[in-house]
DOKOLMI-110368 format. One record per residue: x, y, z of N, C-alpha, C, CB in turn. Coordinates in steps of 0.001 Angstrom, whole numbers, plus 524288, in hexadecimal, padded with zeros to 5 digits. Each point is the difference from the previous one (the first is absolute). Glycine has a CB too. Example, Ala and Ser with C-alpha at 12.3 -4.5 7.8 and 13.67 -1.06 7.14 Angstrom:
833867E9C681E787FC86804A68000080384804B0800007F89C7FB6B804DE80606808AF7F85280334804A68003C7FCFE80442802DA804A07FD8C7F79F
//
This chain:
0FB49108F7871CE8051F8020B7FE6A803E27FB8C7FFCE7FE09808CA803FC805677F7237F833803B87FBC37FF6D8056A802477FF537F9277FA2C7FC0980A8380444807408056A801AA7FF7E803227FB7B7FDD87FF218066980778804557FAA47F4CF802F07FBD57FD8D805477FF58802897FB5A801AE7F7B6808567FBD380579804F37FE8C802578041B8042C7FFC67FDE47F7257FDB6807078073F801BB8047080382800688027D800FB7FAAF801887FCCF80913800B0807DD7F64A80353801147FB77805827FE71801957FA34807877FCA4807D47F479800F3805317FE068015C80415802A37FCA47FC357F761802B4807C780AEE7FFCB804378025F7FD02803917FBAB7FE067FF888085E805538018E7F7A77F5968032C7FBE37FDB4802E3802337FB517F9BA7F90D8031980A8F8046C7FB8280327801F17FBA47FE317FDD17FAD18077E800DA806047F5C07FAB17FA127FE4A7FDA57FB257FAFA802537FE11804687F7F0802947F9598059B7F9677FB2E801DF7FDB27FBF37FBB480022804F1806327FA437F6557FB3A8044F7FBCC7FC297FFD07FC4E800B28047A805D87F9D77FB8C7F56D8044A803BB7FBF280093803E97FE477FAA0801DE7FD0D8087C7FBF0801A57F74C8090E7FD9A7FB55802257FA958016C801BC808A47FC46802D47F3E57FFEF7FDB37FAA480146801667FFAE802B98053E7FD057F8687FAD67FF7980B728058B7FF058029A804FF7FD057FC40803847FFE1808F67FBB78017D7F6FD8094B7FD5F7FCA0803BA7FDD38035F80451805E87F8687FDE47F542806F88034E7FD6A8038E803AE801737FEBF805927F8A9801037F9CA80862803248093F7FFFB7FFA6805A97FD17804CE801BF808A07FADA800B17F302804A9801DF7FD22804C8800E37FBA77FF93803CC8024D802527F75F7F9558001E807447FBE380105803AF7FAD17FE3F7FDDA8050380771803897F7FC7F5FD7FF9C7FA9B7FF007FE9D7FC9D802438043F802527F7D57FAFF7F96680AAA803887FCB68029F803CB7FAEC7FD12800CA803FC8087C7FD847FA2A7F7528076D7FAF97FDE68014E7FD3E803F78036D8033F7F6AA7FF4E7F790809258010A7FD34803CD8032D802148001A8058D7F81D7FEB47FA798094A806058074A8019C800CE80560805B07FEFD801197F7367FDB98024A80BA0800267FA11805867FF228010D803037FF817FAEE7FDC37FB9F8086E8073D8050A7F7F78037E7FF9B7FB7F804477FC1B801497FE16809527FD3D8034B7F3847FEF6804277FC2E800DB8050F802077FD937F9707F88F8001780AA6807A380327805248019D7FE38803657FB337FF4E7FF22808AF80490803527F6E57F6F8803CF7FBCF7FF3E8056280266800967F9F77FADE7F9EF808D68033F809E1804E98027C801718049F7FC8F7FE717FB8180494807738085C7FDD47F619804E37FD517FEE580439802AF803287FD187FD577F6DE805407FFE980CD8803AF8024E803A8805867FE717FE7C7F9417FFDE8072B80A33804007F84C805607FEED7FE9C8038080418802847FD387FBD27F77E806748026F80BBD803C4803668028F7FD47804B38027A806DE7FD1E7F99F7F555801CB8098B7FD33803FA802F77FD29803F57FCA1806897FED4806D97F8397FFA57F4617FCDB803627FCAB7FB0B7FD167FE8D80808804A07FC787F3847FDF1804117FB197FD8B7FE947FDF6802837FB0E7FE047FDEB80965800F27FEEE7F2A87FDA8801EA7FB3B7FA467FE6D800328088E7FF607FACD7F3F78047A806147FA737FEC0800977FCBF804027FD2E801B17FBBD8089A7FACE802A27F41D7FC6F803587FD11802FC803A47FC657F9947FF838075180B807FFAA7F7F08032B804107FDA0802CE7FE5F7FB0A8011180377808C47FEA47F7AD7F59A8035D7FE417FBC87FE92802237FAB7801627F82A8050C801F7806B77F71F7FEE28012A7FA8C801527FB3F7FCBD801C3809998015E7FCC67F6757F9AF800467FB407FCD58058A7FE157FF427F802802D87FB7F8088D7F82F803C28051D7FD92800098022B7FF037FA9A7FD9B7FC028084F8078B804907F75E802D07FE2D7FB6F801F67FA78801038029F8093F7FDA37FDBC7F52B8074C801147FAA7801957FBDC7FE8D803F7809D1800CF7FE547F55C7FA18802AE7FBE77FE80803A6800CD8026F8055D7FEF67F7AE7FB1E7FCB7809E080748800388025280532801377FBD98040C7F9A3806E87FD45808577FA9C80748800DD7FC3F804307FAD87FD8B801A4807D2805158030E7F8647F65F7FF577FB267FD638018A7FD3E802E280463803DE7F7877FD467F6FD8082C802CF7FCF98021F804508009B7FC518049B7F9868046A7F9E38087A7FD9180A80800F57FCAB804847FB8D80015803DE80960801877FECE7F31E8024B800D37FB918002C803957FBE2803AF7FDE2805D97FE06807A07F54B800F17F9AE7FBBB803947FEE27FD9A80185805347FE3D7FBFB7F708802018090980A3C7FE9B801D78053A7FB2D803737FFA88096C7FF90802E47F27E7FEF47FFE07FB348031480009800818047F803DA7FAC07F8117FD888047C80CB58008E80007804998035B7FAFE803187FF08809F1800587FFF47F58380403802A47FB52803287FF687FFEB802AD7FAA57FFC080167809BE7FBAD800B17F4EB7FF4F802837FAEA80313805157FFA97F7257FBF77FF4F80981805F57FBD98027A805017FEDF8058A8003E8023D7F72A8043B7FFF480BE37F7CE7FEC58056A7FFDF801C280345803F27FD067FF047F695802578048280C0C800738038A803C97FD9B8056C7FDAB7FF4B7FAE38074D80405809157FC0D7FBD2805587FE457FF168025C7FDE28050C800FF8069F7F8C9800C87F48080737802427FDC0804BF8057A8020E801127FAA87F8097FE85806E6807C48066A8056B8011F8017B801FD7FB62803357FE75809E77FFF78069D7F5407FFC58026C7FBAB802D5803BC80240804087FF2D7F9F37F82C80102803B480C7B803B6801BA803F28058E7FF007FE147F9757FE308072E80A54804EB7FAA0805637FF6F7FE0F802417FA87800A18013980944802227FD1C7F3DA801E48021C7FAB8800B87FD057FBE17FCE1802E5802AF808DB7F9187FEF67F4457FD207FC737FCA97FC267FC77802BF80784800557FA667F79C8008480A9F7FCD17FC5E803067FA29800D37FF60807397FF998063C7F726805317F89D7FA73801507FFF77FED1803B57FB837FF877FEBE809BC7FBCA8009D7F3F47FE0A8037F7FBFA7FB15802AF8020F803C77FA4D7F8C57FBCE80AC88063F7FB65803058018B7FD1E801BC7FB1380471803178085B7F6777FBC77F7747FCC88013D7FB757FBB5803CA801AD801EA7F7277FBDC7FE0A80DA6801FF7FC09803D1801A07FAC07FF367FD518072D8063F8019A7F4A27FAEE8013F7FAB5800307FDF17FDB58054E801757FEDC7F615800B57FC2180AB17FE757FDA080508801308008680184805C07F9CD7FE647F8BF804F47FDF280ABC7FFFB8014B80591802AC7FBD9803437F7CC804E87FEA380BBC7F82C7FF07802C87FBDD802C1805057FEAC7FD177F7817FC6E8038180BE7800B87FF2D804DF7FE1B7FDAC800767FA34801478046F808F2800CC7FC207F3C67FB1D800D47FA69800C9805CB7FEFD800D17F81C7FDCE7FA7B8090E7FEBB80938805677FEB880156800FA7FA4B7FE8980026806B08076E803AE7F8697F51C801157FAC37FDFD805617FE36801CA7FA43801AE7F82F805DE7F9B080A3A804ED7FD898018B802467FD4C7FB327FCE87FEB58096F807C5802D97F4E58023A7FDD07FB36802107FA75800BD8024A809047FD4E7FE617F54780791801C37FAA6800EA7FB947FC227FF0B80685803458068A7F4AF7FE597FAC87FB7E7FC857FF687FC50801C07FBAD800B87FDE9809698000E806E47F4A67FC7B8025A7FC247FA5A80001801E7806097FD157F8E77F9548045A80C0E7FAD9800648025A7FF418056E802467FFFE7F65F801F77FB1880B707FE087FEB2804F4802897FFFC7FF20805E47FA9A803057F82D808CC7FFBA80A9D800797FF49805A17FD4D8044F803178085F7FB6F7FE6B7F614808C57FEDF7FD3980437802AB7FD6F803847FBF98064F7FFAC807917F578802CF7FA067FD8C804287FCF77FF82804A6803A97FAFF7F9A27FA09807C280A8D804A78005380489803747FC3C804377FE19809717FDED802257F2E880394801167FC78804407FE9C802C28053D800497F87C7FAC580347806A5808887F8C88028B8051A7FFC67FBEF8042A7FEBD808887FBDE7FD237F920808FE803597FC9E8046B7FEC180005800C47FA17801CC80451808CC7F9D17FA817F4A97FFD2800467FA4F7FBE5803CD7FE24803137F6DD7FF907FBD1809377FB58802527FC927FC0880583801957FE787F71A7FE587FCBD80BEB7FDCC801C080565801067FE8D800A1800BD7FA29802D37FAE2807AC8020A805C37F6C28013C800E07FA7E8027B7FB3D7FD818011D8096A801EA7FF517F25480105802777FB4E7FDE6805DD8000B8006A7F8A47FF437FA0C809808045280928805A680072800918018C7FF5F805BA80065805EB7F8228046E7F84F808C1802257FF6F8053C805AB801BE7FFFF7F9D87F891801F18082A808A1802B28058B80106800AE801F37FCDD804A27FF208090D7FC23805B77F50580389802357FCEA804458053180260801AC7FB897F7D47FCAC805668085880878804F480212801ED804777FC4C7FE8B7FB528048480775809657FD927F7C68046D7FCB57FE63801367FB95803D180395807BF7FB877FB567F90F8098D801077FBDA803CC7FB707FC3780084805CC80624804C47F6037FAD47F83F7FB8C7FC7C7FFFB7FC838005A804C3805577FA497FAB87FB6780993808917FD118004A804E77FA7E8021D7FF678086480133804657F688801A47F75E7FAD7802557FF587FE97800887FA4180130804CB808677F9AF7FADF7F68A7FDD2800DF7FAD17FC3B8048F8005F800FE7F66F7FD797FF2E80D177FEA87FCC5804B67FFFB7FBEC7FFA57FBA9807808054E803A37F3957FBEC7FDBF7FB8A7FF907FC727FD6A8055C7FF777FE937F67B8028A801F180C1F7F8E47FD83805177FF4D7FA567FF737FE1C808CE803DA7FE017F3C17FF67804057FA8C7FFD57FE4A7FE7E8052D7FD807FDD67F995807217FE1A806417F59A7FE1F804C17FD797FD0180377803CD7FF8D7FB2C7F78E7FFA5802FC80D377FD7E8033580403803E880360802F07F92C7F930800E280BBA806C27FD64803E48037080252802BE7FDC2804B07FACE8072E7FCCD805267F3AF803C4802B17FD818045A8041A7FC307FDF97F7FA800FB8059A80B997FD8A7FDE4803CC7FBEA7FEEB7FFF17FC428049F805AA8060F7FA6C7F8E47F50A80499800037FC0D804218056C7FD89800577F6577FE377FEA280B898010C8063D805247FDB2800E57FF437FA8F802508041F808F2801607FDBA7F3187FBCE7FF727FA90801B7805277FE1B802437F9197FE547F927806CA7FFF880BBB804877FD9080272800607FA6C7FDE47FF30805A780845805237F90F7F522800667FAEE7FD64801207FB88803C280314804AB7F8257FE887FC7980CAA800CD7FBDA803D77FAC47FE068020F808A8803EF8027C7F3967FFBC7FE267FAE07FE988021B7FBCB7FFC07FBD28029C8041A808537FE957FE2A7F30E7FC1C8009A7FBD97FB17802B78020E8037C7F7EC7FB9D7FD7780C75806E47FBDB803578020580137805AA7FEAC7FE247F9A08074E7FDC28098A7F835800B4805957FF2E8016B8027B805317F997800137F87380AF68025F807B8801D180275804D37FF81805EE7FFE58061A7F8968011D7F8CF8099F7FA577FF42805A97FF997FCF1801337FB0C80868801BB804F37F46B8024E7FB417FD51802137FB6B80156805C57FFAC7F8937F956800A080A5D8081B7FB6C80208805497FF787FC43803447FCB78093E7FCAE800D17F534807CE801307FCBC803947FD0680373803467FC6D7F9488004480742805E57FF1E7F3A5803668029F7FC407FCF1803647FC268063F7F89B800E37F4CB808748003C7FCDD8032F7FC807FA5E80023801BE805FF7FDD87F8B77F6D4804F7804657FA92800E1801857FC387FBF77FDDE8021A8094E800637FFB37F3407FC2F7FCA17FC007FDC37FDA2801B07FADE7FE1B7FCEB808E67FF247FF6A7F4927FD868011E7FB0A803C4800507FB797F9508049D804E780B1D7F8D17FB97803E7800257FBE07FEC67FBE97FBD4806B9803348066F7FB747FD947F4F37FF487FC457FBCA804C07FC817FF567FA19806517FB9D80A3A7FB10806D7804C07FCF07FF6B8032B8002E804FE80016801CD7F667802AC7FA0580AAD8036F7FFC580486804947FC777FEB57F879801928063680C227FFED7FB7F804A07FCDB7FF12804278017E803F17FDE07FF367F66D806507FDE4809B38043180159803A58051D7FD9E7FE417F98F800928074680AA0801597FB0E8052E7FDDE7FF29802E9800598052C800108029C7F65C803467F98B80AB38030A7FFBE804CF8059D801807FEBF7FA1C7F8F4803C48084180A767FF688057B8014F7FF26803627FB23800C77FE5E8094C802F4805EB7F6497FA348034C7FB5680058802067FED0805778027E801C27F6F27FE428024080C4E801D77FF04805507FB897FEF0803D0807A4805AB7FE177F3817FA837FFF57FB827FEC88033E7FE678043B803CF802A77F7047FF1A7FFB380D8A8008B7FEED8041B803D67FAD5802C67FF1C8097D80129800D57F48C7FECB7FA687FB32802EE7FED87FCFF7FD717FB948044580842803027F6997F8997FD107FC807FE697FBD27FDB2804E97FD997FDED7F75A8047180229809067F6637FDA7804617FD387FAD77FE217FDB5808E5804077FDEC7F2D07FDC78046C7FAC27FE317FE8A7FD42804287FCC97FF787FA7D8081E7FEEB803FF7F32D7FD56803987FC707FA1E7FF4A8004C807C57FFE57FA167F5658047A806017FA507FFF57FF5C7FEA18044B7FC227FE727FC838093F7FE448023B7F2F77FEC5803E37FC027FA687FF677FE1D8095E800237FD497F4AA8041F800777FAED800147FD6E800CF801C67FA5C7FB42801E680895801A27FBF67F3F380064801987FA907FED0805CF7FF847FD747F6F77FD098059B80BCA7FFDB7FF6F805987FEF6801638037A804A57F91F7FDA57F9B5808C67FFFF80A8E801AA8031E8047D805947FE8D8017A7F6B2800A38033B80BD6802E47FF998054B7FEDF801B8800107FB6E803CD80262809637FEB8801987F35A800BC800C07FBC5803B180351801C9804917FF2E7F9877F8C68012E8031280B2C803278012E804908030B7FB1F801877F984806D68031180B667F9E77FE4E8034B7FBC0801DC80103800E2805D4804407FED07F7017FA0B7FD7880C28800EA80039805A0804D87FCD28014C7F65880123801CC80D308012980130804D07FD5D801827FF397FDBC8057580593806177FA617FAA87F4B7805F57FF027FD45804EB805257FE0A802407F6FE7FD5E7FCF080A2C8044F807E98048D7FE0C802D17FEBE7FA78801DB802BD80933802DD800337F2F47FB5E7FEAF7FA988014A801497FE94805A88018F7FDC47F6B3801928057180BF3801277FEF2805857FB4A8014A8036780981801E17FE697F391802348001A7FB86801C18031E7FAD17FF2C7FD3B805C880688804207FA777F8777F6C87FB597FFBA7FCA47FCBB804F8800627FFED7F64A80116802DA80E167FF347FD898051C7FFD98017D802DF7FB118000280053809B47FC948032D7F47680119803247FB588038C804848018B7F74C7FD8C7FBE880D3F802C18019B803CA8040E8015C80044804527FBE38051B7F944804D47F886805E97F69F7FFF0804057FBEE7FBAA7FEC47FC23809B680198801087F453802827FC6A7FC167FF717FBE5801DE803137FB447F89F7FEDB8069A807BF7FE837F4E280242802677FB5A7FBEB800197FBA0809137FCE98029B7F550807BC7FB977FC4E800397FB9B802BB7FEB37FAE37FAB8806BE804C28027B7F65C7F7DB802167FEB77FACE7FBEF801827FBEC805807F885803A57FAF1805747F7A27FC9E801BF7FBCA7FAB27FD5B7FFEA807EF801C67FB067F5117FF60800DE7FAAE7FDF47FF7A7FFFD7FA877FD9F7FCB3809297FF067FFB37F3A8802F77FF927FAAE7FE0A804E27FCD4800FB7F9F18033B7F94C808897FD9080B28804FD7FD7A801127FF677FA2C800FF8033480862803A3800F47F4B67FB06800017FA528006A804377FE0F8039F7FC767FF817F7178043B7FB5F808F7803777FD7B803BE805B1801BC7FF4A7F9E67F85980030808BF808EE8041B8055D801F17FFC18040C7FBB07FFAB7FD12807A2804FE807B17F9DD7F98B804927FC938005C8044E80305802C27FD897FB0C7F7B28063E8022880A80804458026F802ED8052E7FE577FD997FA98800268084E809408035B7F7C7805367FEA97FE1F802897FC0E803AD800E5808E37FBD4802BA7F3DA8022E8027F7FC0480342802CC80234804CD801097FAC57F7F9800F480A04807A8802A280245804857FC41802E38039F807FC800CB7FA957F2F97FF42804067FC148026B803557FFF2805E77FFFB800CD7F8538055C8021380A247F71580085805AD800167FB5B802E57FDA9809777FEA57FF7E7F36B7FEC17FD3C7FBA6802AD7FD727FB9A7FC327FECD8063C8067B7FC2D7F4FD7FBA1803FC7FB507FD147FEA07FD8A8029E7FB3E7FE837FD21809747FFE77FFB87F2AC7FDC7801FF7FB227FA387FE897FFBF808C87FF467FB6D7F3E480497803527FA547FF3C7FFE47FDE0801CB7FAB67FF6A8013E809D87FE097FB417F3367FDBE801A47FB017FADA802E4800C2804507F8627FBB67FADF80BB4801467FB2F803148003F7FD3E7FF997FABD803EC80640806B17F82D7F6587F90C7FD9A7FEA27FB037FD5A804A17FD607FEBD7F70E8036A7FE6D80C157FF8C7FD1E804617FDB1803B18044A7FE217F86D7FDF5805D480BAB803127FD318039C8043D7FEB9804167FE7B7FBEE7FE9E80355808F38023C7F7AA7F642804207FE537FC73805638011B802267F9FE801857F8A5806A27FDD180C6F804FC801278028C801607FBB0803E17FE68809A97FEEA806627F6A480313801C07FCAA80448802268039080446802167F85D7F9D97FBD38071880AE7801F4802FA8047D804877FD138027B7F712803E48019680D147FEEF7FFBF8049B7FDAB8026B800798021C80593804967FF177F72C7FAFD7FD6980C9B80034801858057F805647FECF802337F6557FE58800FD80C268059480133804F87FF5C802BD7FEC57FDB5805628044C807AA7FB157FD917F3A1806047FEB17FD7B804EE802FE8024A8049E7FE117F7F07FB03805E280B47803DB802C8802A3804347FCEA80496802288085C7FD437FBF27F4E78058D800967FCF8804958019C7FA267FF057FFE78071F805917FC9F7F7447F61F800D57FA747FECA7FF317FD278048B7FD54800357FA2F807EF8024F807BA7F3ED7FDC78040B7FCB1800B47FE687FA4B801E3806FE806D07FAB27FB097F5CE8008E7FEFF7FA63804868034B7FDF77F6497FDF97FF0080DBC7FF6C7FF2080491802DA7FE207FFF2800A47FA12805047FC948079C7F77A800947F5AF7FF918009F7FA597FABC7FDEA7FE37809CA7FF3F7FEE97F429803287FCF87FB5F7FE0C7FD58801737FF637FA497F9B78045C806728066E7F6C67F7C18022A7FEC57FAD77FB9B7FF2E7FC13807E97FBEA804317F7B58074B7F7B37FC2C7FEFB7FBDA8017A7FB087FD0C7FE2C809AD7FF227FDFC7F2E080022800F97FB3C7FD097FBF57FFA67FBA0803D47FB69807FC7FA377FFFC7F6D57FC0F7FF7B7FBEE7FA80800878022A806157FA487FB187F623803ED801E77FA878006B801897FE5C7FB51803567FE238051A7F7CE7FF1A7FC1B80C5C7FDB37FC16803858040C7FC498024F7F7D9800967FACE80C738017480772803E67FC7D802487FDA87FCD280476807138064C7FD817FA3E7F4AE802927FDC97FCA38040C8040C7FCD4802DA7F8057FF967FAD480A277FC6D8029E803AD7FC7C8029180597801EE7FF857F9F77F8A07FE35808F48069C806008057F8017D800348034B7FB47801757FD948093880279807627F6D97FBE8803D07FC1C801B7805668025B7FF727FA227F8777FD5C8092C8068E80688805478021D7FFED8040C7FBE87FEA27FD3D80679806908071E7FB417F71F8045A7FC787FF11802967FE98805308016A803E37F708800DE7F7788095E802467FE41804F48043780391802317FE007F7257FD22804D080B997FF6C8041F80384801EF7FDEE8056380173806547FB2E7FA797F495805A6804E47FDA6804F780185800E9804767FC47801087FD0B808D680131801DD7F2A480178804367FC6A7FB738022A7FCDD808A97FBF07FF777F32E801097FFFE7FBAF801B07FCA87FAE37FD85801B78063C801217F8927F5798018E8060C7FAB97FE1F800E97FD327FFA37FAC07FFCD804018091A7FDC87F7837F5D87FCB77FF717FB5C7FA5E801288017C806227F9477FC1D7F751809F4800A87FA9D801AE800F67FCA47FE457FB6580306807CE805687F8F67F5187FB9A7FC737FE567FBD57FBE4804347FF178017B7F682802487FE1180B2B7F8C97FC1C803E07FE717FC217FD617FC468068680780801197F5627F60B800ED7FC887FCDE7FCAB7FD34803117FBC67FED87FA4B807838002580AB87F95F7FD58803237FC07803958013A7FB647FA69803D88070180AB07FB857F9BB803CC800F27FBDC8023A7FAFA7FDB7802288085B804567FC877F3247FE078025C7FB047FE72805EF8005A800307F8427FE117FA4B809B880436809ED80598800E3800648019D80058805BF7FFF4804AC7F74B805347FB458098F8022E800998053C803BF8049D8001E7FF0F7F659801A0800C280C8A802A8803C18042D800E8804527FDF5803907F8FB806EF7FEDC80BCC7FAA380012804777FE7180330801FF804C5802EF802687F8C57F9A87FD328070B80B92801B580461803458056B7FEDD802287F6A9802248025D80CF38016B7FCB28052D7FFC9802697FF6D801EF8059F804B4801747F73B7FC847FB4480C9D7FF058017180573803FE803D78022E7FBF27F756801298087A8095D7FC2F803CD803E7801C47FE258057E7FEA4807417F9787FEE87F640807197FC7C7FE268051E7FE3B7FA26800A6800B98073D8002A7F9987F5FA7FB5F807237FA4A7FFFC800277FDC0802AF7FB24800458000C809DE801A37FE097F1AF7FE31801BE7FAE67FF247FB3D7FC80804D48089F800FD7F7977F7DC7FB4C7FF2C7FBD87FC3180466800337FC027F629800548014A80C9D7FB567FE2C8046C7FFD37FC627FED37FCBC7FB2B805F68011B807937F5A87FC187F87F7FE927FCE67FB6F7FA3D7FE92800458092A7FC757FF597F483802CC7FC107FAB77FDED7FF8F800517FB1C7FC997FBC88090E8010B802727F29E801248008D7FAF37FD697FAA47FE0D7FE49808087FDEB8055F7F73E800E57F59F7FAFF7FDD07FE477FEE47FAD1802C280119804687F7447F9FF7FADD80A457FE637FB18802617FB747FDBB7FD03803198030C808BC7F9E97F9AB7F9D97FB627FDCB7FD907FB3F8035D80109803D27F71F800E67F7B4807387FD287FB29802EB800BF7FE757FFF8805C47FD1D7FDB77F6D880200806E480B587FE5F8006880574804197FDFF803C07F6E77FF127FD1680E05802A9802428044E7FE1C803487FE9B80060805C680668802BE7F91E7FA9D7F8F9809BE7FE4E7FFC88056D8041A7FE0B803C07F7417FEA07FCAE807BB7FCF6806058038C7FE1080413805757FEEB7FDEB7F8597FC258048380B9B804FF7FEC2805727FFA07FE64802F97FC66803AF7FF978090B7FC2C803D27F3B7801A1803A37FCE28031980575800BA7FDC07F8F37F95E8024A80AF7806AD8012D8056D800D47FE688033B7FB368018E7FF0C809DF800FA804597F4467FB858036D7FBA880156803B480197804667FF687FC977F6C4802407FFB380C828036C8014A8046E80515802AF7FE747FC307F87380482805DB806617F6DA804D7802927FE507FEF78051C7FD21804287F7417FF607F6D980A2D800147FEA1804F77FD8E80090800207FA2D802A080406808087FE2F7F7827F582801197FFF37FA637FB278008E7FC9A8079A7FA7F801FE7F3D98043B800237FB40800357FCDE7FB4D801528035E803D27F9817F9D27F84D808E7803A07FB1A8016A802857FB977FD477FD158039C808C8803017F8C27F4EB7FFE17FB757FD527FDC47FB198031980167804817F71F800A07F84780A117FB717FB7880356800C17FB157FD367FE1D805A0808057FF027F6937F751804687FB087FDBF7FE757FCA3804077FD41800837F9C7807787FCF5804AD7F4437FCE78039A7FCDC7FA477FE487FFD0807F6802197FAA57F49E801AE804787FA697FEE4800137FE287FCD37FB577FEDC8082C804E0804607F74C7F7267FE707FCE87FB63801EA7FA5B80055800348082E7FAAB801407F61B80A0C801867FA8F800AC805847FEBF7FE5B7F6E87FDEA7FEB980C95805DD8018B805787FF157FEC080377801EE804777FE05800CC7F65C806D97FD728098D80403801F68039080473802287FCB97FD877F97780715803DD80B707F9E1804578027B7FD3B8050C7FF21803057F9EF806C87FC3580A407F7FF801008051A7FF3480265803988046A7FE357FEBB7F619800568036580CCD8035C803448048A7FED1805887FF17801E67F835805E28009880B8F7FADC7FBFA8058B7FFBE801688017480524802A8802167F9D47F8667FFA4805EE80C7C80111804D2802E280513802A07FE587FB1B7FC3F8076C80860800D67F5FB804DF8025F7FE297FF09803537FB2A8050D7F872803A77F7DA805867F8BE7FEEC802D77FB2C7FB008033C80050804A27F8FB7FB2E7F830805DC808D67FAEA802A5800AE7FC817FF347FB4280449806AE805B57FBD07F48F7F85A7FCDC7FEA97FB757FC997FB4580120806E3803B07FA267F4B07FC118033D7FC8E7FB818003F802737FB8E7FCDB7F7FF805D18010F809127F5C480194802AF7FBB37FD5D7FC747FB647FED58080E802CB8046C7F3797FCDF7FE237FC757FBA37FEFD7FA8E8015B801F8807747F993800A87F4A88040D7FCD67FA9D8005C801C87FDDA7FA79800457FEC4809127FC0A7FFB17F546808A87FE427FAA6800EB7FA177FFEF800A38089F7FDB48043E7F4BF7FF247F89D7FA567FF87800587FEAD7FC38804697FEF2801E57F64E7FE538001180DBC7FEC77FCBE804857FA2C7FF9F8011C8089080277803A07F42C800347F96E7FA647FFC8800EA7FE5B80361804977FFF67F70F7FC537FBB68076D8061F7FDB28034A804058035880084804E57F7737FD637FC9080C757FF4780418803488004B804A7802738055B800A5801C77F6887FF227FFCC80BED7FC9680281805198004A7FC3C8042A801DD805FD7FD577F8E17F4FC801F2806087FC14803E08017A7FEA07FFA9805BE7FC7F7FFAC7F700803707FB8B80B217FDFD7FF328053D804297FF3E8042A7F85B7FC367FBD580C9180342802C8803F77FEDD803E5804C08037A7FF917FCE17F6FD80005806BF80830803A7804EE802C38000A8045A7FC267FECB7FC938069880682807267FADE7F60E8046D7FC7D7FF128035B7FF87804E17FFF68026B7F682801F87F8E880A8D803567FEF880480804F17FD547FE127F8317FF408061880C47802777FBCD8050A7FDDF7FE52802147FC5580431801EA8081D7FAAE7FFEB7F337803B08028F7FC7E803AC805278026C801DB7FBD17F8287FB9B805EE806778092A804B38028180244804E07FF8A7FCAB7FC3F7FE2580891804557FD887F476804A57FF6E7FCC57FF60802817FAA1801F17F7CC804C17F98880A9B7FA427FF24802AB7FB107FF117FC6F7FB6780568806EB803747F9CA7F3FF7FD737FF7E7FC4A7FBAD7FAB1800017FD768067C7FAA9804657F57D8073F7FE687FABA7FFCE7FDD97FCAB8045E80239800CC7F6577FEE37FB3280B047FE0E7FC31803F68019B7FAA67FD837FFED80587807697FC74
//
């Protein structure tokens, strides 16, 4: 698999050669090339460049089947999930300083508390491993389901008080377990739709949104009552979600429709359907909320103006769009 460089936002025109920064695989391990900037790590996730990509500053060997990395809020450490372990990378030295065994197999996703004190690892066996980041050890394993799931994901509330862990099976209803981070105990269980995917949370923490691929809906969980307060019909096979920074809307990728649904979070209704690329997938939003970038299965990235709700550009990036997630730099200058 090869991930390319960055899409640089610029006012001028013209193309510069794409420069690769990415991944090479060898038996038993995968090499991640990490570019670190302002406590953000871009790894395995880039898309093709309109300007040259930043230089590769290190090539770090980690275990095979690496998932999406997360960085601690202070930028000091990166955690990379694998099937049954998490690699811990010191960003000052770009070296692996620990490999933490967890209850797997995982889904390639992690969640980190806002204060950086713990990382949560969901597994398809219905558990969530809690890693203490001071010791880099598992301090709790939370039972959040019966096992045998096909998907697992989670989201952390902005205040760090709870983790919403999703476990689902294809063609069956999923379940969201609400974990109190003070006790690491399950305090509520919320049923959602069939074929449910990874959730997102509003910036104020008031609601969690869960896509249900089989049902073609999005479940909306009220975090005050831990109940589903709305089920929103969207397009076919909804998968990836992303919210605007002000919390006013959620974009839902519907790959079977090659389009995105826009949910108004005040009404929890679809207010617009925006054409995207073929097999619309992972979504990234600029920090100012002005544009949405969508990776497509045909090797392109769609750029949507959030003010006009129109497709304004389609960038050809090759296989990077199929295998990775777009990541936005903190200043919004590049994807």
